[in-house]
Structures are given as structure tokens and as C-alpha cells.
N, C-alpha and C positions, 0 to 999 in steps of 0.2 A: 825750723830756723831757715832752711833753704827757701821754703815757701814765703816767709816773711821778707827775705831779701829780694826775691823776685818781685813781689807785690810793691815793695818800697822803692824799687829802682825806676824812678820817674824819667831817667835819661834814656832808658832803653827804648829803641824805636824799631819796629819791624819794617823791613823794606820789602816792597812788592814791585814786580815788574809787569809790563803789559801782558806778557804771556800768561800770567796767573789769572787774568780775568777773561780769557778767551773761551772758557768752557761753558757749555749750556747746562742748566740744571737738569736733574732727572725729573721729568714731569711726574705729577702724582699718579697719572694713569700708567706711566711706564713702570713704576716700581710696585704697583698694586698686585701684579701677578706673582710677585715673590712672597707675598704674605697671605696666609689663610686666616680664617676666623672672622674677626670683626672688621677687617680692612675694607671690604666692600661696603658695609654699612657706614663706616667712617667716611669713605669717599663720597657717599651719597649725601651725608650730612654736610661735608665740606662744600659740595656743589650747591646745596640749598643755601648755605650761608653766603656764598659768593653771589648767587643769583639774587637773593634778597638785597644784599648790599648794592649791587649794580643797579637794580630797579629803583631803590630809594635815591641813590646818587643822581640818576637821570631825572626822576620826578622833581627833585629839589634843586636842579641846576647846579650841582656841586662839581661837575666835571669841567675842568679848565682846558682851554686850548693849550697846546704844548708851550710850556714856560719853564723857567729855571726853578729847580726844587727849592722850596722855602727853607731858609737856613735854620729856623727853629725845628722844622721837621727832620732835617738832615742830622741835627744834633741828637735827636731821639733814637736814631737808627744805629745799632751796633753791628760791626762787621767782623766775621770770623772767616779768615781766608782758607785755612786748611780744608774746611768742609764746605766752602763756598756758600756761606749762610749769613743772612742778615736778619736782625731781630729788632723790632720797634719796641723800645722801652716804655711801657705804660706803668707808672708807679701804682702800687697797691694791687697789682695783678701778678704777683709772684716774680717780679723782675729781679730781686736780689738773688734768688736761686737760679734764674736764667743766666745772670752774670757769672755766678760761680761755675755753671755748666760750660759757658763759653770760654771762660778762662782756662779751665781744665782741658777742654778740647784743643784750644789753639796752642797751649804750651806743652801739650802731650804729657801732662804730669800724672803720676800714679799716686794720687792723693784722694782722700775722702773730701767731699764738699764741706763737711762739718769742720774741717781744718782751716777753712778760709773764713776769717772773721768778717762780720757784716760791714764794719767801717772800712776795712782794707779793700773789699771788693768794689765799694763805691768810690774809693779814692785812687785806685790804681790807674796809671796812664797806659797800661799794657793793652787794655781793651779799647780798640779803636772805634771812633764814631765816623759815620759817613761824612760829616761836616769837615773832617780833617783832609779830605781829598778834593781836588779840583772838580768842577761840574762835569767835565767829560768822563772822568773816571767814576764819579758817582753814578752816572747814567749807565755805564758798562756794568757796574756791580748790580744795579737794580734790574738790568736786563738779563743777567746771567747767573746770579746767585739765587738760592732759595730764600724767599722773603716770607717772614713769619710775624704775625701780630696776635697778641692775646688780649681779650677784653673781659670785663666783669660787670655784673649788674650795677648800673650807675649809682644807685642809692646806697648799696652795700659798700661800694668803693669809696663813696663820700664819707660814710660813717667810719670806715676803716682808716681813712686819712686823718680824720679828726682825732680818733682815739690814739693813733700812732704819733702824730706830730704835736698835738696840743695838750694831751694829758700826760705825756712823758717829758722828761727833761732833755731837750735838744737845744743847744746854744742859740741856733737861729730861730727856730719856730716857737719855742716856749719863752723866748725873750723878745726878739725883734718883731716877729709877726704878732705875737700875743699882745705886746705893748701897743702896736698899731691898732689892733682891734679894740683894746680897752680905751684908747684915746678917742675912738669913734663913738663908742656906745656907753661909756661910763662917766659919771660926774667925777668920781675919784679915780683919776687915771693911774694912780700909784697903788691901786688895790692889788693885793697879792693873791686874791682868789683866781683860780684858773678860769680861762675863757670858757663860757658855756657853749653848748651846741647851738643854741638859738643865736648867740652873738656871732659864732663862726659862720652860720648860714647867712645871716644878715650881711656880714662882711663880704663873702664871696659873691653874693647876688647883687651887691652894690657896684661891682666892677665889671668892665667888659670881659667877655669870655676869653678873648685872645690874650689878655694881660694876666690871667690867673696863673698861680703856681702850678707846676706840672703835676703835683700830687692830687689836685682837684680840678685841673683843666679838663674839659670834655675830651674823651678819648679820640674822637674823630679829628679834632684839631691837632692833637699830638702826632698822629701818624698819617693823616691825609689818605685814608683808604680808597677814596673815590678817584684818586689820581696815581696812587702807587698800587699796583695790582698784586696784593699779597697772595702767595701760593697757598699758604695755610692760615686759616683764621681760627685760632684756638680760643677757648673760653675757660675762665677760672672755674666755672661750674663743671667742666669736663677735663680738668687739668691733667689728671693722671693719664687718660687715654690719649688726649691730644699731644701731650709732651712725648709720650712713647712713640707716637707716629712721627713727630718731628724728628726725633733722634734717628729713627729708621730712614726717613726720607733723606737726611743729609749724610748717611753712612757713618754715623757715630759707632764706636765700639759696642758690641752687643752687651757687654757687661755694664755699660753706662746707664744710669737711671737718673731721672730728674729728682733732685732732692726735695724733701718736704720740711726743710728747716724753718723755724720761726724765730724772729728776733727776740720777742718777749715770750719765752716758752711757757711761763706760768699762766699767761692769759689765754682765754678762749678766743679762737679766731672769730672775726666779725661774720655773723651769719644772719639769716632772716629774722630770727627772734631778737637778736641784739639790735639790728637795724630798726626794727619796728619800735623797740624801746626808745630809741633816740628820736624817731620821727614823731612819736607821741608828744614830744616836747615843743613841737613847732606849731605855729598858727596856720590857719588856712591860707593866708596870704603868702607865708614863707614856703609852704608846700607847693603852691602854684608857681612860685618863682624858681624853685629847684627843678620842677618838672619841665619848665620852659628852658632852663639852662641846659639840661641834659636831653632835651627832646630828640635831637639828631642821634645821640648815642642809643636811645631806646629804639628808634626806627631802623637805623643802619645795621645794628647788631642783633635785631629781633629780640629785644628784651621786653617782656610784658610788664605792666605795672602790677607786679604780684602783691602790691600793697593796696590795690585798687579799692577793696572793700573799706579799708581804713580811710582812704582819701574821700570816699563818698560820704562817710560819716562826718567828715569835717565840714561839709557844706550845710 
């Protein structure tokens, strides 16, 4: 009950002062000495991820001269002041559970993540976005807070978005977006049959990448990692280890663990086999289009086309 009241209180607004943003983050190298075991290997992996990212950014001229942070990117970045932590929200990469974690951290609540409902955590105004602050304060946060971004294999993320948003009843996606897709690709626009994966892919590849919904927009466009130097680059594929190290890095309570809650618990998570099952429904032309759409995500975050043998068969 108390938790519901806190989440529902949209008028509540945390105040911060200049002194809160004056601290420097604990660099990854600085806290590494405090942890034994996998930390050194993990730091090596982090360095490799950052080096790959920096190299691809430079080769593809994605580094901008100093300019104001894009408002769409600022809106994706969540700010947690108590632990001086920012997190770029990439849908379909465990962001609901990160929101639960951030909420518990900032409110200092002694609750289980499972007590926080999915809809509540996405609707609460208590989790602040970087876009809520003026440009000067945004820059201070980005310079002084630990910055985190998580990614996922682009094609698995795409299939996960389709399954979650178009195959379940959600007022906006299963009606407004679905009707828009049907109007584009069906003679009978009033058909009650659910949008197919082929129709979905044709729809998203017909629109400019910058205009796409955040659930299937390329990850590099959501978080601009070539111009925001994220301290930790996590991956969905190593979510357990990366999340644990993030919590250590920001000084979260030792008892806190990243939750593994799933909205539709009875369904299997989107994995390689399920992704391949959907990709088999696409034409060679559609496959080429989605490869092109997510090309920079593949390169920047070092994802191989692990469906490459299938792609070759389609030619």
C-alpha cells in the first residue's frame, strides 16, 4: 500500500542542489582493487568493449564537435542521485528491472523488486530523466556520475519487441500501431488478425531510423555512445555479471541484486532459437533491410551476425 502511494504520487519532486553534483565518480580502475575473482577479467572485457566502440565511432565519423545534448537522448537517460548513477534506457534490454532497481535505490525502500508492478514502474514520475534538467546541469551529471548503458543482439531485441508489443494486448501498440501497419499492407484494413512479423519488419524498414519507436529504434541512436562516454557497457548476454558489477561500482547495498522478473512469466524469453524461427519468415530483401537498419549496432557493440549461415542460405 505504501509503495503504491509512493509510485502514484506524481506531484512529488526531489530537489537537488549544486553541491550534489560536485563529486567525481569512482573510476572502474579505482574500485577494482576492492574485489577479487572475476573483476579483473570483467574490467578487461569492459576495456575491450569501450575500445571497439571508440574505434568504430571514429571510423564512421560519429563523433560530434561539442554541442548540446540531443533532447531525445536526454529523455532516455535516467538519473539516480543518491548513488550518482545514470542509466540509458534501452527497451527490451532489461530496462523494467533496472527501473525497479533505480527506484528502490533512490527511495531507500526495503522492498522486493517483485512488489513493484510493471505498469507502475513505467508510469511513476519519481524516476527522473536527464531531460528534466537544464543543459548545464545535464553536463555536470554526465561528467560526474557513473554512466551505464546495456545492449542486446539487435535481431533478438527486434523479435522481442515484436512479441511483446504486437502479440499482446497493449492499448497503444496492439491498436494504434497495429492499425497503422494494417492500413499500409492490407487490403482489408479492418482485419482482426494480428500483425505478422513480415508486416512489422516492412513497416519499420519503411521509416527513417530516427523516427522509429524506442522499442525498435537502433540502440546507438537512443543513447549516443559515441558522444556520451559510458563508464560501463553492459550486455543482455552477460546481464547477471554486468549488473552485479554496476551495483558494486555505484556503492549499492551488498544485499541488493538485479531482479530477473519477466512481465509475461508463462512465456519463454526471446532467445536465439526463437529469433531464428521469426527470421525464417522473412524474405531475402527484408533481411538485408534489417541488417542495414541495425548495422551500426552490430559494429559498435561488437555483435556478430550469429545467424550468418541462415542469411547465406537466403541468397
